[in-house]
PDB file of the backbone (N, CA, C, O) and the ligand in Angstrom, with CONECT records:
HET     ZN  A 101       1
ATOM      1  N   MET A   1      25.065  84.850 126.426  1.00  0.00           N
ATOM      2  CA  MET A   1      26.295  85.318 125.996  1.00  0.00           C
ATOM      3  C   MET A   1      26.900  84.305 125.164  1.00  0.00           C
ATOM      4  O   MET A   1      26.788  83.112 125.446  1.00  0.00           O
ATOM      5  N   GLY A   2      27.571  84.737 124.095  1.00  0.00           N
ATOM      6  CA  GLY A   2      28.267  83.731 123.281  1.00  0.00           C
ATOM      7  C   GLY A   2      29.539  83.160 123.973  1.00  0.00           C
ATOM      8  O   GLY A   2      30.222  83.807 124.767  1.00  0.00           O
ATOM      9  N   SER A   3      29.770  81.947 123.609  1.00  0.00           N
ATOM     10  CA  SER A   3      30.951  81.324 124.162  1.00  0.00           C
ATOM     11  C   SER A   3      31.876  80.869 122.971  1.00  0.00           C
ATOM     12  O   SER A   3      31.484  80.260 121.976  1.00  0.00           O
ATOM     13  N   TYR A   4      33.102  81.244 123.221  1.00  0.00           N
ATOM     14  CA  TYR A   4      34.046  80.884 122.073  1.00  0.00           C
ATOM     15  C   TYR A   4      34.397  79.346 122.171  1.00  0.00           C
ATOM     16  O   TYR A   4      34.691  78.801 123.235  1.00  0.00           O
ATOM     17  N   GLU A   5      34.342  78.781 121.095  1.00  0.00           N
ATOM     18  CA  GLU A   5      34.801  77.486 121.067  1.00  0.00           C
ATOM     19  C   GLU A   5      36.264  77.491 120.671  1.00  0.00           C
ATOM     20  O   GLU A   5      36.680  78.279 119.822  1.00  0.00           O
ATOM     21  N   LEU A   6      37.040  76.619 121.279  1.00  0.00           N
ATOM     22  CA  LEU A   6      38.326  76.571 120.894  1.00  0.00           C
ATOM     23  C   LEU A   6      38.481  75.840 119.516  1.00  0.00           C
ATOM     24  O   LEU A   6      37.962  74.744 119.309  1.00  0.00           O
ATOM     25  N   ASP A   7      39.194  76.484 118.626  1.00  0.00           N
ATOM     26  CA  ASP A   7      39.218  76.039 117.151  1.00  0.00           C
ATOM     27  C   ASP A   7      40.249  74.958 117.070  1.00  0.00           C
ATOM     28  O   ASP A   7      41.408  75.169 117.426  1.00  0.00           O
ATOM     29  N   ASP A   8      39.858  73.835 116.621  1.00  0.00           N
ATOM     30  CA  ASP A   8      40.757  72.692 116.439  1.00  0.00           C
ATOM     31  C   ASP A   8      41.557  72.674 115.167  1.00  0.00           C
ATOM     32  O   ASP A   8      42.404  71.811 114.936  1.00  0.00           O
ATOM     33  N   ASP A   9      41.232  73.744 114.277  1.00  0.00           N
ATOM     34  CA  ASP A   9      41.927  73.716 112.992  1.00  0.00           C
ATOM     35  C   ASP A   9      43.428  73.682 113.087  1.00  0.00           C
ATOM     36  O   ASP A   9      44.092  73.118 112.218  1.00  0.00           O
ATOM     37  N   ASP A  10      43.962  74.259 114.098  1.00  0.00           N
ATOM     38  CA  ASP A  10      45.478  74.379 114.254  1.00  0.00           C
ATOM     39  C   ASP A  10      46.027  72.899 114.237  1.00  0.00           C
ATOM     40  O   ASP A  10      47.014  72.560 113.583  1.00  0.00           O
ATOM     41  N   ALA A  11      45.315  72.103 114.989  1.00  0.00           N
ATOM     42  CA  ALA A  11      45.841  70.721 115.063  1.00  0.00           C
ATOM     43  C   ALA A  11      45.777  70.107 113.699  1.00  0.00           C
ATOM     44  O   ALA A  11      46.664  69.342 113.318  1.00  0.00           O
ATOM     45  N   GLY A  12      44.752  70.423 112.956  1.00  0.00           N
ATOM     46  CA  GLY A  12      44.713  69.826 111.630  1.00  0.00           C
ATOM     47  C   GLY A  12      45.830  70.304 110.752  1.00  0.00           C
ATOM     48  O   GLY A  12      46.396  69.502 110.008  1.00  0.00           O
ATOM     49  N   HIS A  13      46.183  71.590 110.797  1.00  0.00           N
ATOM     50  CA  HIS A  13      47.313  72.116 109.980  1.00  0.00           C
ATOM     51  C   HIS A  13      48.604  71.353 110.338  1.00  0.00           C
ATOM     52  O   HIS A  13      49.419  71.039 109.471  1.00  0.00           O
ATOM     53  N   TRP A  14      48.757  71.074 111.606  1.00  0.00           N
ATOM     54  CA  TRP A  14      49.872  70.369 111.957  1.00  0.00           C
ATOM     55  C   TRP A  14      50.061  69.019 111.071  1.00  0.00           C
ATOM     56  O   TRP A  14      51.094  68.745 110.460  1.00  0.00           O
ATOM     57  N   VAL A  15      48.946  68.266 111.107  1.00  0.00           N
ATOM     58  CA  VAL A  15      48.973  67.016 110.421  1.00  0.00           C
ATOM     59  C   VAL A  15      49.285  67.284 108.923  1.00  0.00           C
ATOM     60  O   VAL A  15      50.079  66.594 108.285  1.00  0.00           O
ATOM     61  N   GLU A  16      48.614  68.316 108.421  1.00  0.00           N
ATOM     62  CA  GLU A  16      48.896  68.634 106.922  1.00  0.00           C
ATOM     63  C   GLU A  16      50.434  68.912 106.685  1.00  0.00           C
ATOM     64  O   GLU A  16      51.030  68.441 105.716  1.00  0.00           O
ATOM     65  N   ASP A  17      51.015  69.686 107.610  1.00  0.00           N
ATOM     66  CA  ASP A  17      52.408  70.009 107.421  1.00  0.00           C
ATOM     67  C   ASP A  17      53.241  68.721 107.289  1.00  0.00           C
ATOM     68  O   ASP A  17      54.088  68.561 106.411  1.00  0.00           O
ATOM     69  N   ASP A  18      52.939  67.846 108.204  1.00  0.00           N
ATOM     70  CA  ASP A  18      53.685  66.620 108.286  1.00  0.00           C
ATOM     71  C   ASP A  18      53.633  65.882 106.935  1.00  0.00           C
ATOM     72  O   ASP A  18      54.611  65.329 106.432  1.00  0.00           O
ATOM     73  N   TYR A  19      52.420  65.923 106.403  1.00  0.00           N
ATOM     74  CA  TYR A  19      52.068  65.181 105.190  1.00  0.00           C
ATOM     75  C   TYR A  19      52.909  65.827 104.017  1.00  0.00           C
ATOM     76  O   TYR A  19      53.504  65.111 103.212  1.00  0.00           O
ATOM     77  N   TYR A  20      52.938  67.226 103.949  1.00  0.00           N
ATOM     78  CA  TYR A  20      53.674  67.802 102.838  1.00  0.00           C
ATOM     79  C   TYR A  20      55.190  67.530 103.010  1.00  0.00           C
ATOM     80  O   TYR A  20      55.934  67.397 102.038  1.00  0.00           O
ATOM     81  N   ASP A  21      55.597  67.456 104.248  1.00  0.00           N
ATOM     82  CA  ASP A  21      57.077  67.196 104.476  1.00  0.00           C
ATOM     83  C   ASP A  21      57.399  65.796 103.814  1.00  0.00           C
ATOM     84  O   ASP A  21      58.382  65.696 103.080  1.00  0.00           O
ATOM     85  N   ASP A  22      56.630  64.785 104.053  1.00  0.00           N
ATOM     86  CA  ASP A  22      56.848  63.530 103.457  1.00  0.00           C
ATOM     87  C   ASP A  22      56.861  63.587 101.930  1.00  0.00           C
ATOM     88  O   ASP A  22      57.779  63.123 101.254  1.00  0.00           O
ATOM     89  N   ASP A  23      55.795  64.179 101.443  1.00  0.00           N
ATOM     90  CA  ASP A  23      55.638  64.411 100.032  1.00  0.00           C
ATOM     91  C   ASP A  23      56.829  65.015  99.355  1.00  0.00           C
ATOM     92  O   ASP A  23      57.295  64.535  98.322  1.00  0.00           O
ATOM     93  N   TRP A  24      57.329  66.106  99.967  1.00  0.00           N
ATOM     94  CA  TRP A  24      58.437  66.823  99.474  1.00  0.00           C
ATOM     95  C   TRP A  24      59.693  65.885  99.436  1.00  0.00           C
ATOM     96  O   TRP A  24      60.393  65.851  98.424  1.00  0.00           O
ATOM     97  N   ALA A  25      59.954  65.182 100.457  1.00  0.00           N
ATOM     98  CA  ALA A  25      61.055  64.331 100.441  1.00  0.00           C
ATOM     99  C   ALA A  25      61.044  63.314  99.325  1.00  0.00           C
ATOM    100  O   ALA A  25      62.068  62.990  98.726  1.00  0.00           O
ATOM    101  N   VAL A  26      59.810  62.809  99.062  1.00  0.00           N
ATOM    102  CA  VAL A  26      59.730  61.849  97.982  1.00  0.00           C
ATOM    103  C   VAL A  26      60.019  62.498  96.630  1.00  0.00           C
ATOM    104  O   VAL A  26      60.665  61.903  95.768  1.00  0.00           O
ATOM    105  N   ARG A  27      59.529  63.726  96.460  1.00  0.00           N
ATOM    106  CA  ARG A  27      59.730  64.437  95.242  1.00  0.00           C
ATOM    107  C   ARG A  27      61.267  64.718  95.036  1.00  0.00           C
ATOM    108  O   ARG A  27      61.755  64.507  93.926  1.00  0.00           O
ATOM    109  N   VAL A  28      62.004  65.162  96.017  1.00  0.00           N
ATOM    110  CA  VAL A  28      63.383  65.395  95.912  1.00  0.00           C
ATOM    111  C   VAL A  28      64.067  64.181  95.563  1.00  0.00           C
ATOM    112  O   VAL A  28      64.921  64.228  94.678  1.00  0.00           O
ATOM    113  N   ASN A  29      63.786  63.032  96.180  1.00  0.00           N
ATOM    114  CA  ASN A  29      64.353  61.806  95.854  1.00  0.00           C
ATOM    115  C   ASN A  29      64.241  61.486  94.336  1.00  0.00           C
ATOM    116  O   ASN A  29      65.180  61.060  93.664  1.00  0.00           O
ATOM    117  N   ARG A  30      63.064  61.724  93.898  1.00  0.00           N
ATOM    118  CA  ARG A  30      62.640  61.365  92.525  1.00  0.00           C
ATOM    119  C   ARG A  30      63.452  62.140  91.473  1.00  0.00           C
ATOM    120  O   ARG A  30      63.784  61.624  90.407  1.00  0.00           O
ATOM    121  N   PHE A  31      63.762  63.428  91.827  1.00  0.00           N
ATOM    122  CA  PHE A  31      64.405  64.243  90.817  1.00  0.00           C
ATOM    123  C   PHE A  31      65.899  64.256  90.982  1.00  0.00           C
ATOM    124  O   PHE A  31      66.605  64.850  90.167  1.00  0.00           O
ATOM    125  N   ALA A  32      66.370  63.652  91.954  1.00  0.00           N
ATOM    126  CA  ALA A  32      67.893  63.703  92.269  1.00  0.00           C
ATOM    127  C   ALA A  32      68.664  62.955  91.225  1.00  0.00           C
ATOM    128  O   ALA A  32      69.759  63.386  90.863  1.00  0.00           O
ATOM    129  N   ASP A  33      68.174  61.897  90.737  1.00  0.00           N
ATOM    130  CA  ASP A  33      68.738  61.082  89.651  1.00  0.00           C
ATOM    131  C   ASP A  33      70.262  60.823  89.907  1.00  0.00           C
ATOM    132  O   ASP A  33      71.078  61.342  89.146  1.00  0.00           O
ATOM    133  N   PRO A  34      70.653  60.083  90.894  1.00  0.00           N
ATOM    134  CA  PRO A  34      72.004  59.955  91.273  1.00  0.00           C
ATOM    135  C   PRO A  34      72.740  59.252  90.221  1.00  0.00           C
ATOM    136  O   PRO A  34      73.947  59.465  90.110  1.00  0.00           O
ATOM    137  N   GLY A  35      72.132  58.424  89.423  1.00  0.00           N
ATOM    138  CA  GLY A  35      72.877  57.820  88.298  1.00  0.00           C
ATOM    139  C   GLY A  35      73.505  58.721  87.226  1.00  0.00           C
ATOM    140  O   GLY A  35      74.652  58.608  86.792  1.00  0.00           O
ATOM    141  N   GLY A  36      72.565  59.657  86.850  1.00  0.00           N
ATOM    142  CA  GLY A  36      72.963  60.727  86.042  1.00  0.00           C
ATOM    143  C   GLY A  36      73.202  60.431  84.501  1.00  0.00           C
ATOM    144  O   GLY A  36      73.388  61.334  83.685  1.00  0.00           O
ATOM    145  N   GLU A  37      73.179  59.150  84.196  1.00  0.00           N
ATOM    146  CA  GLU A  37      73.380  58.736  82.820  1.00  0.00           C
ATOM    147  C   GLU A  37      72.127  58.739  81.951  1.00  0.00           C
ATOM    148  O   GLU A  37      72.156  58.342  80.786  1.00  0.00           O
ATOM    149  N   SER A  38      71.077  59.176  82.520  1.00  0.00           N
ATOM    150  CA  SER A  38      69.726  59.281  81.871  1.00  0.00           C
ATOM    151  C   SER A  38      69.399  58.001  81.102  1.00  0.00           C
ATOM    152  O   SER A  38      69.633  56.883  81.560  1.00  0.00           O
ATOM    153  N   ALA A  39      68.857  58.222  79.935  1.00  0.00           N
ATOM    154  CA  ALA A  39      68.366  57.106  79.158  1.00  0.00           C
ATOM    155  C   ALA A  39      69.320  56.425  78.317  1.00  0.00           C
ATOM    156  O   ALA A  39      68.984  55.376  77.766  1.00  0.00           O
ATOM    157  N   LEU A  40      70.578  56.952  78.145  1.00  0.00           N
ATOM    158  CA  LEU A  40      71.548  56.484  77.284  1.00  0.00           C
ATOM    159  C   LEU A  40      72.058  55.143  77.776  1.00  0.00           C
ATOM    160  O   LEU A  40      72.051  54.834  78.968  1.00  0.00           O
ATOM    161  N   TYR A  41      72.514  54.343  76.777  1.00  0.00           N
ATOM    162  CA  TYR A  41      73.010  53.042  77.186  1.00  0.00           C
ATOM    163  C   TYR A  41      74.449  53.313  77.617  1.00  0.00           C
ATOM    164  O   TYR A  41      75.143  54.248  77.217  1.00  0.00           O
ATOM    165  N   ALA A  42      74.817  52.323  78.528  1.00  0.00           N
ATOM    166  CA  ALA A  42      76.241  52.372  79.026  1.00  0.00           C
ATOM    167  C   ALA A  42      77.090  51.867  77.977  1.00  0.00           C
ATOM    168  O   ALA A  42      76.749  50.938  77.245  1.00  0.00           O
ATOM    169  N   ALA A  43      78.251  52.502  77.893  1.00  0.00           N
ATOM    170  CA  ALA A  43      79.225  52.161  76.801  1.00  0.00           C
ATOM    171  C   ALA A  43      80.039  51.010  77.281  1.00  0.00           C
ATOM    172  O   ALA A  43      80.402  50.952  78.456  1.00  0.00           O
ATOM    173  N   ASP A  44      80.348  50.057  76.374  1.00  0.00           N
ATOM    174  CA  ASP A  44      81.226  48.964  76.655  1.00  0.00           C
ATOM    175  C   ASP A  44      81.946  48.583  75.338  1.00  0.00           C
ATOM    176  O   ASP A  44      81.787  49.289  74.342  1.00  0.00           O
ATOM    177  N   ASP A  45      82.692  47.543  75.311  1.00  0.00           N
ATOM    178  CA  ASP A  45      83.484  47.079  74.168  1.00  0.00           C
ATOM    179  C   ASP A  45      82.652  46.962  72.890  1.00  0.00           C
ATOM    180  O   ASP A  45      83.081  47.338  71.799  1.00  0.00           O
ATOM    181  N   SER A  46      81.466  46.434  73.072  1.00  0.00           N
ATOM    182  CA  SER A  46      80.608  46.105  71.847  1.00  0.00           C
ATOM    183  C   SER A  46      79.766  47.388  71.581  1.00  0.00           C
ATOM    184  O   SER A  46      79.130  47.481  70.531  1.00  0.00           O
ATOM    185  N   ASN A  47      79.751  48.283  72.425  1.00  0.00           N
ATOM    186  CA  ASN A  47      78.871  49.487  72.241  1.00  0.00           C
ATOM    187  C   ASN A  47      79.595  50.747  72.660  1.00  0.00           C
ATOM    188  O   ASN A  47      79.206  51.372  73.646  1.00  0.00           O
ATOM    189  N   PRO A  48      80.616  51.134  71.960  1.00  0.00           N
ATOM    190  CA  PRO A  48      81.457  52.262  72.440  1.00  0.00           C
ATOM    191  C   PRO A  48      80.723  53.571  72.112  1.00  0.00           C
ATOM    192  O   PRO A  48      79.974  53.697  71.143  1.00  0.00           O
ATOM    193  N   ARG A  49      80.994  54.502  72.976  1.00  0.00           N
ATOM    194  CA  ARG A  49      80.413  55.765  72.941  1.00  0.00           C
ATOM    195  C   ARG A  49      81.218  56.570  71.899  1.00  0.00           C
ATOM    196  O   ARG A  49      82.021  57.411  72.302  1.00  0.00           O
ATOM    197  N   ASN A  50      81.043  56.355  70.585  1.00  0.00           N
ATOM    198  CA  ASN A  50      81.874  56.930  69.712  1.00  0.00           C
ATOM    199  C   ASN A  50      81.105  57.796  68.546  1.00  0.00           C
ATOM    200  O   ASN A  50      81.682  58.194  67.534  1.00  0.00           O
ATOM    201  N   LEU A  51      79.902  57.999  68.798  1.00  0.00           N
ATOM    202  CA  LEU A  51      79.098  58.609  67.699  1.00  0.00           C
ATOM    203  C   LEU A  51      78.724  60.033  68.158  1.00  0.00           C
ATOM    204  O   LEU A  51      78.560  60.275  69.353  1.00  0.00           O
ATOM    205  N   PRO A  52      78.589  60.986  67.187  1.00  0.00           N
ATOM    206  CA  PRO A  52      78.176  62.285  67.563  1.00  0.00           C
ATOM    207  C   PRO A  52      76.755  62.369  67.919  1.00  0.00           C
ATOM    208  O   PRO A  52      76.015  61.553  67.371  1.00  0.00           O
ATOM    209  N   CYS A  53      76.260  63.180  68.709  1.00  0.00           N
ATOM    210  CA  CYS A  53      74.963  63.442  69.093  1.00  0.00           C
ATOM    211  C   CYS A  53      74.208  63.938  67.806  1.00  0.00           C
ATOM    212  O   CYS A  53      74.743  64.828  67.145  1.00  0.00           O
ATOM    213  N   PRO A  54      73.005  63.422  67.409  1.00  0.00           N
ATOM    214  CA  PRO A  54      72.339  63.809  66.216  1.00  0.00           C
ATOM    215  C   PRO A  54      71.853  65.199  66.341  1.00  0.00           C
ATOM    216  O   PRO A  54      71.651  65.820  65.298  1.00  0.00           O
ATOM    217  N   THR A  55      71.636  65.778  67.500  1.00  0.00           N
ATOM    218  CA  THR A  55      71.116  66.988  67.659  1.00  0.00           C
ATOM    219  C   THR A  55      72.198  68.175  67.754  1.00  0.00           C
ATOM    220  O   THR A  55      72.143  69.184  67.051  1.00  0.00           O
ATOM    221  N   CYS A  56      73.131  67.933  68.663  1.00  0.00           N
ATOM    222  CA  CYS A  56      74.207  69.011  68.785  1.00  0.00           C
ATOM    223  C   CYS A  56      75.441  68.716  68.142  1.00  0.00           C
ATOM    224  O   CYS A  56      76.324  69.568  68.047  1.00  0.00           O
ATOM    225  N   HIS A  57      75.566  67.456  67.655  1.00  0.00           N
ATOM    226  CA  HIS A  57      76.812  67.052  66.885  1.00  0.00           C
ATOM    227  C   HIS A  57      78.126  66.971  67.591  1.00  0.00           C
ATOM    228  O   HIS A  57      79.165  66.817  66.950  1.00  0.00           O
ATOM    229  N   TRP A  58      78.111  67.071  68.915  1.00  0.00           N
ATOM    230  CA  TRP A  58      79.241  66.971  69.708  1.00  0.00           C
ATOM    231  C   TRP A  58      79.716  65.488  69.551  1.00  0.00           C
ATOM    232  O   TRP A  58      78.918  64.574  69.762  1.00  0.00           O
ATOM    233  N   PRO A  59      81.055  65.232  69.169  1.00  0.00           N
ATOM    234  CA  PRO A  59      81.522  63.917  69.024  1.00  0.00           C
ATOM    235  C   PRO A  59      81.508  63.042  70.286  1.00  0.00           C
ATOM    236  O   PRO A  59      81.509  63.552  71.407  1.00  0.00           O
ATOM    237  N   ASN A  60      81.496  61.797  70.097  1.00  0.00           N
ATOM    238  CA  ASN A  60      81.615  60.787  71.110  1.00  0.00           C
ATOM    239  C   ASN A  60      80.542  60.982  72.298  1.00  0.00           C
ATOM    240  O   ASN A  60      80.816  60.834  73.489  1.00  0.00           O
ATOM    241  N   ARG A  61      79.360  61.314  71.820  1.00  0.00           N
ATOM    242  CA  ARG A  61      78.313  61.602  72.787  1.00  0.00           C
ATOM    243  C   ARG A  61      77.394  60.340  73.018  1.00  0.00           C
ATOM    244  O   ARG A  61      76.928  60.109  74.133  1.00  0.00           O
ATOM    245  N   ILE A  62      77.146  59.526  71.918  1.00  0.00           N
ATOM    246  CA  ILE A  62      76.268  58.410  72.051  1.00  0.00           C
ATOM    247  C   ILE A  62      76.793  57.140  71.540  1.00  0.00           C
ATOM    248  O   ILE A  62      77.776  57.145  70.799  1.00  0.00           O
ATOM    249  N   THR A  63      76.194  56.027  71.889  1.00  0.00           N
ATOM    250  CA  THR A  63      76.665  54.769  71.419  1.00  0.00           C
ATOM    251  C   THR A  63      75.746  54.246  70.256  1.00  0.00           C
ATOM    252  O   THR A  63      74.662  54.772  70.002  1.00  0.00           O
ATOM    253  N   PRO A  64      76.219  53.249  69.618  1.00  0.00           N
ATOM    254  CA  PRO A  64      75.454  52.772  68.450  1.00  0.00           C
ATOM    255  C   PRO A  64      73.995  52.338  68.964  1.00  0.00           C
ATOM    256  O   PRO A  64      73.025  52.521  68.228  1.00  0.00           O
ATOM    257  N   ALA A  65      73.862  51.802  70.147  1.00  0.00           N
ATOM    258  CA  ALA A  65      72.591  51.424  70.679  1.00  0.00           C
ATOM    259  C   ALA A  65      71.741  52.629  70.792  1.00  0.00           C
ATOM    260  O   ALA A  65      70.566  52.612  70.425  1.00  0.00           O
ATOM    261  N   ASP A  66      72.348  53.740  71.323  1.00  0.00           N
ATOM    262  CA  ASP A  66      71.545  54.904  71.514  1.00  0.00           C
ATOM    263  C   ASP A  66      71.005  55.499  70.133  1.00  0.00           C
ATOM    264  O   ASP A  66      69.896  56.021  70.024  1.00  0.00           O
ATOM    265  N   LYS A  67      71.907  55.359  69.112  1.00  0.00           N
ATOM    266  CA  LYS A  67      71.643  55.868  67.814  1.00  0.00           C
ATOM    267  C   LYS A  67      70.459  55.037  67.223  1.00  0.00           C
ATOM    268  O   LYS A  67      69.538  55.586  66.618  1.00  0.00           O
ATOM    269  N   ALA A  68      70.523  53.744  67.415  1.00  0.00           N
ATOM    270  CA  ALA A  68      69.506  52.924  66.940  1.00  0.00           C
ATOM    271  C   ALA A  68      68.093  53.314  67.503  1.00  0.00           C
ATOM    272  O   ALA A  68      67.080  53.146  66.824  1.00  0.00           O
ATOM    273  N   ARG A  69      68.065  53.812  68.700  1.00  0.00           N
ATOM    274  CA  ARG A  69      66.868  54.211  69.401  1.00  0.00           C
ATOM    275  C   ARG A  69      66.463  55.633  69.041  1.00  0.00           C
ATOM    276  O   ARG A  69      65.365  56.075  69.377  1.00  0.00           O
ATOM    277  N   GLY A  70      67.375  56.365  68.340  1.00  0.00           N
ATOM    278  CA  GLY A  70      67.172  57.721  68.012  1.00  0.00           C
ATOM    279  C   GLY A  70      67.294  58.650  69.241  1.00  0.00           C
ATOM    280  O   GLY A  70      66.613  59.667  69.371  1.00  0.00           O
ATOM    281  N   TYR A  71      68.196  58.233  70.115  1.00  0.00           N
ATOM    282  CA  TYR A  71      68.496  59.054  71.335  1.00  0.00           C
ATOM    283  C   TYR A  71      69.389  60.266  70.984  1.00  0.00           C
ATOM    284  O   TYR A  71      70.096  60.276  69.976  1.00  0.00           O
ATOM    285  N   GLN A  72      69.329  61.198  71.790  1.00  0.00           N
ATOM    286  CA  GLN A  72      70.349  62.277  71.755  1.00  0.00           C
ATOM    287  C   GLN A  72      71.049  62.314  73.070  1.00  0.00           C
ATOM    288  O   GLN A  72      70.655  61.659  74.034  1.00  0.00           O
ATOM    289  N   CYS A  73      72.161  63.142  73.094  1.00  0.00           N
ATOM    290  CA  CYS A  73      73.023  63.146  74.207  1.00  0.00           C
ATOM    291  C   CYS A  73      72.304  63.725  75.488  1.00  0.00           C
ATOM    292  O   CYS A  73      71.255  64.351  75.340  1.00  0.00           O
ATOM    293  N   ASP A  74      72.818  63.541  76.682  1.00  0.00           N
ATOM    294  CA  ASP A  74      72.231  63.928  77.941  1.00  0.00           C
ATOM    295  C   ASP A  74      72.082  65.407  77.874  1.00  0.00           C
ATOM    296  O   ASP A  74      71.057  65.947  78.289  1.00  0.00           O
ATOM    297  N   ALA A  75      73.067  66.073  77.367  1.00  0.00           N
ATOM    298  CA  ALA A  75      72.908  67.625  77.297  1.00  0.00           C
ATOM    299  C   ALA A  75      71.645  68.052  76.565  1.00  0.00           C
ATOM    300  O   ALA A  75      70.840  68.868  77.011  1.00  0.00           O
ATOM    301  N   CYS A  76      71.549  67.419  75.395  1.00  0.00           N
ATOM    302  CA  CYS A  76      70.356  67.833  74.583  1.00  0.00           C
ATOM    303  C   CYS A  76      69.102  67.344  75.228  1.00  0.00           C
ATOM    304  O   CYS A  76      68.111  68.071  75.158  1.00  0.00           O
ATOM    305  N   ALA A  77      69.026  66.162  75.867  1.00  0.00           N
ATOM    306  CA  ALA A  77      67.846  65.628  76.547  1.00  0.00           C
ATOM    307  C   ALA A  77      67.498  66.590  77.648  1.00  0.00           C
ATOM    308  O   ALA A  77      66.312  66.893  77.776  1.00  0.00           O
ATOM    309  N   ASN A  78      68.364  67.086  78.429  1.00  0.00           N
ATOM    310  CA  ASN A  78      68.159  67.988  79.483  1.00  0.00           C
ATOM    311  C   ASN A  78      67.634  69.220  78.915  1.00  0.00           C
ATOM    312  O   ASN A  78      66.613  69.722  79.385  1.00  0.00           O
ATOM    313  N   ALA A  79      68.290  69.773  77.881  1.00  0.00           N
ATOM    314  CA  ALA A  79      67.887  71.005  77.332  1.00  0.00           C
ATOM    315  C   ALA A  79      66.436  70.934  76.814  1.00  0.00           C
ATOM    316  O   ALA A  79      65.652  71.866  76.991  1.00  0.00           O
ATOM    317  N   ASN A  80      66.129  69.887  76.218  1.00  0.00           N
ATOM    318  CA  ASN A  80      64.679  69.710  75.760  1.00  0.00           C
ATOM    319  C   ASN A  80      63.739  69.682  76.923  1.00  0.00           C
ATOM    320  O   ASN A  80      62.686  70.319  76.935  1.00  0.00           O
ATOM    321  N   GLU A  81      64.157  68.919  77.902  1.00  0.00           N
ATOM    322  CA  GLU A  81      63.255  68.803  79.080  1.00  0.00           C
ATOM    323  C   GLU A  81      62.992  70.049  79.801  1.00  0.00           C
ATOM    324  O   GLU A  81      61.855  70.279  80.214  1.00  0.00           O
ATOM    325  N   ARG A  82      63.936  70.854  79.981  1.00  0.00           N
ATOM    326  CA  ARG A  82      63.915  71.994  80.784  1.00  0.00           C
ATOM    327  C   ARG A  82      63.895  73.259  80.076  1.00  0.00           C
ATOM    328  O   ARG A  82      63.858  74.312  80.712  1.00  0.00           O
ATOM    329  N   GLY A  83      63.920  73.236  78.665  1.00  0.00           N
ATOM    330  CA  GLY A  83      63.765  74.454  77.913  1.00  0.00           C
ATOM    331  C   GLY A  83      65.048  75.238  77.769  1.00  0.00           C
ATOM    332  O   GLY A  83      64.993  76.421  77.435  1.00  0.00           O
ATOM    333  N   TYR A  84      66.169  74.655  77.997  1.00  0.00           N
ATOM    334  CA  TYR A  84      67.403  75.251  77.849  1.00  0.00           C
ATOM    335  C   TYR A  84      67.751  75.346  76.405  1.00  0.00           C
ATOM    336  O   TYR A  84      67.161  74.629  75.597  1.00  0.00           O
ATOM    337  N   ASP A  85      68.756  76.261  75.992  1.00  0.00           N
ATOM    338  CA  ASP A  85      69.283  76.194  74.672  1.00  0.00           C
ATOM    339  C   ASP A  85      70.218  75.076  74.517  1.00  0.00           C
ATOM    340  O   ASP A  85      70.847  74.682  75.499  1.00  0.00           O
ATOM    341  N   ILE A  86      70.359  74.537  73.376  1.00  0.00           N
ATOM    342  CA  ILE A  86      71.226  73.480  73.045  1.00  0.00           C
ATOM    343  C   ILE A  86      72.602  74.074  72.708  1.00  0.00           C
ATOM    344  O   ILE A  86      72.747  75.072  72.002  1.00  0.00           O
ATOM    345  N   ASP A  87      73.577  73.390  73.260  1.00  0.00           N
ATOM    346  CA  ASP A  87      74.913  73.929  72.958  1.00  0.00           C
ATOM    347  C   ASP A  87      75.501  73.178  71.758  1.00  0.00           C
ATOM    348  O   ASP A  87      76.122  72.125  71.907  1.00  0.00           O
ATOM    349  N   TYR A  88      75.301  73.710  70.643  1.00  0.00           N
ATOM    350  CA  TYR A  88      75.706  73.072  69.363  1.00  0.00           C
ATOM    351  C   TYR A  88      77.268  73.071  69.263  1.00  0.00           C
ATOM    352  O   TYR A  88      77.969  73.994  69.676  1.00  0.00           O
ATOM    353  N   TYR A  89      77.726  71.950  68.678  1.00  0.00           N
ATOM    354  CA  TYR A  89      79.174  71.876  68.431  1.00  0.00           C
ATOM    355  C   TYR A  89      79.565  72.596  67.202  1.00  0.00           C
ATOM    356  O   TYR A  89      78.964  72.413  66.143  1.00  0.00           O
ATOM    357  N   GLU A  90      80.506  73.366  67.314  1.00  0.00           N
ATOM    358  CA  GLU A  90      80.787  74.321  66.197  1.00  0.00           C
ATOM    359  C   GLU A  90      82.042  73.883  65.428  1.00  0.00           C
ATOM    360  O   GLU A  90      82.619  74.719  64.732  1.00  0.00           O
ATOM    361  N   GLY A  91      82.496  72.639  65.509  1.00  0.00           N
ATOM    362  CA  GLY A  91      83.635  72.277  64.817  1.00  0.00           C
ATOM    363  C   GLY A  91      84.870  72.227  65.605  1.00  0.00           C
ATOM    364  O   GLY A  91      84.795  72.452  66.813  1.00  0.00           O
ATOM    365  N   ASP A  92      86.056  71.942  65.033  1.00  0.00           N
ATOM    366  CA  ASP A  92      87.270  71.761  65.761  1.00  0.00           C
ATOM    367  C   ASP A  92      87.992  73.001  66.062  1.00  0.00           C
ATOM    368  O   ASP A  92      88.889  72.992  66.905  1.00  0.00           O
ATOM    369  N   ASP A  93      87.645  74.126  65.397  1.00  0.00           N
ATOM    370  CA  ASP A  93      88.412  75.361  65.688  1.00  0.00           C
ATOM    371  C   ASP A  93      88.018  75.900  67.074  1.00  0.00           C
ATOM    372  O   ASP A  93      86.917  76.419  67.259  1.00  0.00           O
ATOM    373  N   ASP A  94      88.967  75.762  68.074  1.00  0.00           N
ATOM    374  CA  ASP A  94      88.661  76.343  69.395  1.00  0.00           C
ATOM    375  C   ASP A  94      88.924  77.895  69.229  1.00  0.00           C
ATOM    376  O   ASP A  94      90.046  78.361  69.028  1.00  0.00           O
ATOM    377  N   SER A  95      87.840  78.593  69.328  1.00  0.00           N
ATOM    378  CA  SER A  95      88.006  79.971  69.218  1.00  0.00           C
ATOM    379  C   SER A  95      88.139  80.735  70.500  1.00  0.00           C
ATOM    380  O   SER A  95      87.294  81.534  70.904  1.00  0.00           O
ATOM    381  N   ASP A  96      89.247  80.439  71.107  1.00  0.00           N
ATOM    382  CA  ASP A  96      89.623  81.124  72.370  1.00  0.00           C
ATOM    383  C   ASP A  96      90.695  82.097  72.126  1.00  0.00           C
ATOM    384  O   ASP A  96      91.813  81.910  72.606  1.00  0.00           O
ATOM    385  N   ASP A  97      90.413  83.152  71.391  1.00  0.00           N
ATOM    386  CA  ASP A  97      91.443  84.171  71.092  1.00  0.00           C
ATOM    387  C   ASP A  97      91.171  85.443  71.857  1.00  0.00           C
ATOM    388  O   ASP A  97      91.925  86.409  71.736  1.00  0.00           O
TER     389      ASP A  97
HETATM  390 ZN    ZN A 101      73.503  66.545  71.997  1.00  0.00          ZN2+
END
């Protein structure tokens, strides 16, 4: 007669789940980006954030150091990375009528 062997695979899955848990925690940490200022330079007296973004043209989005590196603003960088539409600046007329 055949005898059933207890399958130890379940124990194996347990270990795997633990592993994925850890991996997930690491990934979440990595994408959280608590600083939020991305690649742009911090603004200060010698490097004021007074220039428009070269992509969306919103004023006061980047600093001279950013411009020298060819950076765009955070919104545009995010849009590029995630495939969002860029929110272009349409001039000073606030069209909220
Ligand atoms: Zn921009």
